[in-house]
C-alpha positions as CSV (number, residue, x, y, z in Angstrom):
1,M,-34.1,-15.5,19.7
2,A,-31.8,-16.5,16.8
3,A,-28.8,-18.6,17.6
4,A,-25.4,-17.0,17.4
5,D,-23.5,-17.6,14.2
6,P,-20.8,-20.0,15.1
7,V,-18.7,-19.1,12.0
8,G,-18.9,-15.4,12.8
9,R,-18.0,-16.1,16.4
10,R,-15.0,-18.2,15.4
11,E,-13.8,-15.5,13.0
12,R,-14.1,-12.8,15.7
13,K,-12.2,-15.0,18.1
14,R,-9.5,-15.6,15.5
15,S,-9.3,-11.9,14.7
16,K,-8.9,-11.1,18.4
17,T,-6.1,-13.6,18.7
18,L,-4.3,-12.2,15.7
19,D,-4.5,-8.7,17.0
20,H,-3.3,-9.9,20.5
21,L,-0.3,-11.7,19.0
22,A,0.7,-8.8,16.8
23,A,0.3,-6.2,19.5
24,T,2.4,-8.3,21.9
25,A,5.1,-8.7,19.3
26,F,5.2,-5.0,18.6
27,S,5.5,-4.1,22.3
28,L,8.5,-6.4,22.4
29,F,9.9,-4.8,19.2
30,E,9.6,-1.4,20.8
31,A,11.2,-2.5,24.1
32,Q,14.1,-4.7,22.7
33,G,14.5,-3.8,19.1
34,Y,13.0,-5.8,16.2
35,D,16.1,-7.9,15.5
36,A,16.5,-9.0,19.1
37,V,13.0,-10.4,19.5
38,T,12.5,-14.1,18.7
39,M,9.2,-15.9,17.9
40,E,9.6,-17.9,21.1
41,Q,9.7,-14.7,23.1
42,V,6.5,-13.5,21.4
43,A,4.7,-16.8,22.1
44,A,5.8,-16.7,25.8
45,A,4.8,-13.0,26.2
46,A,1.4,-13.7,24.5
47,D,0.9,-16.8,26.7
48,V,0.3,-19.1,23.7
49,A,2.0,-22.3,22.5
50,K,4.8,-21.8,19.9
51,G,2.7,-24.0,17.5
52,T,-0.3,-21.7,17.9
53,L,1.9,-18.6,17.0
54,Y,3.4,-20.3,14.0
55,N,0.0,-21.5,12.8
56,H,-1.1,-17.8,12.6
57,F,2.2,-16.1,11.8
58,P,4.9,-18.4,10.1
59,I,7.5,-15.6,10.2
60,K,8.2,-12.6,12.4
61,E,7.6,-10.1,9.5
62,A,4.0,-11.4,9.3
63,L,3.4,-10.2,12.9
64,L,4.8,-6.8,12.0
65,A,2.7,-6.6,8.9
66,H,-0.5,-7.5,10.8
67,W,0.2,-4.8,13.4
68,I,0.9,-2.2,10.6
69,H,-2.3,-3.1,8.8
70,A,-4.3,-2.9,12.0
71,E,-2.9,0.6,12.6
72,L,-3.9,1.7,9.2
73,A,-7.4,0.2,9.6
74,A,-8.0,2.3,12.7
75,H,-7.8,5.4,10.5
76,L,-9.5,4.0,7.4
77,D,-12.8,5.7,7.7
78,V,-11.1,9.2,8.1
79,L,-8.9,8.6,5.1
80,A,-11.7,7.1,3.0
81,A,-13.8,10.2,3.7
82,E,-10.9,12.4,2.7
83,V,-10.5,10.6,-0.6
84,A,-14.2,10.9,-1.4
85,R,-14.2,14.6,-0.6
86,H,-11.9,15.5,-3.5
87,K,-12.8,15.7,-7.2
88,R,-9.5,15.0,-8.9
89,F,-7.1,12.1,-8.7
90,A,-4.0,14.0,-7.4
91,P,-5.7,15.4,-4.3
92,R,-7.5,12.0,-3.7
93,I,-4.2,10.0,-3.8
94,W,-2.3,12.7,-1.8
95,A,-4.9,12.4,1.0
96,V,-3.5,8.9,1.4
97,L,0.1,9.6,0.7
98,E,0.3,12.5,3.1
99,A,-0.8,10.2,5.9
100,A,1.6,7.6,4.7
101,I,4.5,10.1,4.9
102,V,3.7,10.9,8.5
103,W,3.4,7.3,9.5
104,C,6.5,6.0,7.6
105,E,8.8,8.8,8.9
106,G,7.7,7.9,12.4
107,H,8.3,4.1,11.9
108,R,11.2,4.1,9.5
109,A,13.2,1.4,11.3
110,Y,10.4,-1.1,10.7
111,L,9.8,-0.5,7.0
112,P,12.7,-2.7,5.6
113,H,11.2,-5.7,7.5
114,Y,7.7,-4.8,6.3
115,L,8.7,-4.3,2.7
116,R,10.6,-7.7,2.8
117,F,7.3,-9.3,3.9
118,R,5.3,-7.6,1.1
119,F,7.8,-8.8,-1.5
120,L,7.7,-12.3,-0.1
121,E,4.0,-12.1,-0.7
122,I,4.6,-11.0,-4.3
123,N,7.0,-14.0,-4.8
124,A,4.3,-16.3,-3.4
125,G,1.7,-14.9,-5.7
126,A,-0.4,-13.3,-3.0
127,L,-0.3,-9.8,-4.7
128,S,-0.3,-11.0,-8.3
129,V,-4.0,-11.2,-8.9
130,E,-6.9,-8.9,-8.5
131,G,-9.0,-9.6,-5.4
132,A,-6.0,-10.9,-3.4
133,T,-5.6,-10.0,0.2
134,R,-4.4,-6.5,0.4
135,S,-3.8,-3.8,3.0
136,D,-6.3,-1.0,3.6
137,V,-3.9,1.4,1.9
138,D,-4.2,-0.7,-1.3
139,R,-8.0,-0.4,-1.1
140,L,-7.8,3.3,-0.7
141,F,-5.6,3.5,-3.8
142,E,-8.3,1.5,-5.6
143,A,-11.1,3.8,-4.4
144,A,-9.2,6.9,-5.6
145,I,-8.6,5.4,-9.0
146,E,-12.1,4.1,-9.4
147,A,-13.6,7.5,-8.6
148,S,-11.3,9.1,-11.2
149,Q,-12.2,6.5,-13.8
150,R,-15.9,7.3,-13.3
151,S,-15.2,11.0,-13.8
152,G,-13.3,10.3,-17.0
153,E,-10.0,11.5,-15.6
154,L,-8.2,8.1,-15.7
155,R,-8.4,5.4,-18.4
156,A,-11.1,2.8,-17.9
157,D,-9.8,0.0,-20.2
158,L,-8.0,-1.5,-17.2
159,S,-9.9,-2.2,-14.0
160,A,-9.4,-0.1,-10.9
161,A,-8.0,-3.1,-9.1
162,H,-5.5,-3.6,-11.9
163,L,-4.4,0.0,-11.9
164,A,-4.3,0.0,-8.0
165,L,-2.0,-3.0,-8.1
166,L,0.4,-1.1,-10.5
167,F,0.3,2.0,-8.4
168,N,1.0,-0.1,-5.3
169,H,4.2,-1.4,-6.8
170,L,5.3,2.2,-7.6
171,Y,4.4,3.1,-4.0
172,L,6.5,0.3,-2.6
173,G,9.4,1.2,-5.0
174,A,9.3,4.8,-3.7
175,L,9.6,3.6,-0.2
176,I,12.5,1.4,-1.1
177,R,14.3,4.3,-2.8
178,W,13.7,6.6,0.2
179,L,15.1,4.0,2.5
180,S,18.2,3.3,0.4
181,V,19.2,6.8,-0.9
182,P,20.7,9.0,1.9
183,G,19.1,12.4,2.3
184,S,16.1,11.6,0.0
185,S,12.7,13.0,0.6
186,L,9.7,10.6,0.8
187,K,7.4,13.4,-0.4
188,A,9.6,13.9,-3.4
189,E,9.6,10.2,-4.1
190,F,5.8,10.1,-3.9
191,E,5.6,13.1,-6.2
192,A,7.6,11.3,-8.8
193,V,5.3,8.3,-8.5
194,V,2.1,10.3,-8.9
195,T,3.5,12.1,-11.9
196,L,4.7,8.9,-13.5
197,F,1.4,7.1,-12.9
198,V,-0.7,10.0,-14.4
199,E,1.5,11.2,-17.2
200,G,3.7,8.2,-18.0
201,A,7.4,8.2,-18.7
202,A,7.3,9.9,-22.1
203,A,9.7,12.8,-22.6
204,R,8.1,16.2,-22.7
205,R,8.8,17.7,-26.2
206,R,8.7,21.2,-27.4
207,A,5.9,22.2,-29.8
208,R,7.1,22.1,-33.4
209,A,5.9,23.5,-36.6
210,P,3.9,21.0,-38.8
211,S,5.8,19.4,-41.6
212,P,5.0,20.3,-45.2
213,T,2.9,17.1,-45.7
214,E,0.9,17.3,-42.4
215,G,-2.7,18.3,-42.6
216,G,-3.2,16.8,-46.0
217,R,-1.5,19.6,-47.9
218,R,1.9,19.7,-49.5
219,R,4.2,22.7,-49.9
220,P,4.1,24.0,-53.4
221,S,7.1,23.0,-55.5
222,R,9.2,25.8,-56.9
């Protein structure tokens, strides 16, 4: 019988610990409110030393982000299958965005803290390069873009990872605007993002008659 892989066992144990700490923290957030919960309370409730908690999660927002990403991962297979089912970019990306709307509207109070963490990652360079650690939503964006590149619908001179990173920043910007503009619609914000990503920001101009010199011919002089 082959010996158990010690690296794999350690990684599974670490992952279990991270999930336990994040789940404990979220239970406290729900019971007491996010702002009222301290890292010390999380450590005590999870029955770990404060140093252990800080080694895994240096700030409270990181605990929240881990819980959110774990929630998304639980539905990853269903969303990935839905993305793969469609033949065009818009329905592919909307399979992800529709699920995001439902989740975000149900957890709106946590989003400012989560977004703060994501932008702290950007400042630290964690989201500035391809292949960096990303959420499962980011990977779904990349899968939708890559499939549309293969079909010729989207440009292929930039990698799917590069385009997914750009789309992710638009996605985060839409969330920020939805949170900061009273009465705004998250669906409308996402619609603007998809249109901007696919069509660009160029103004739509009316068709015009060709000029006298277009087409290689000049208007006869009188």
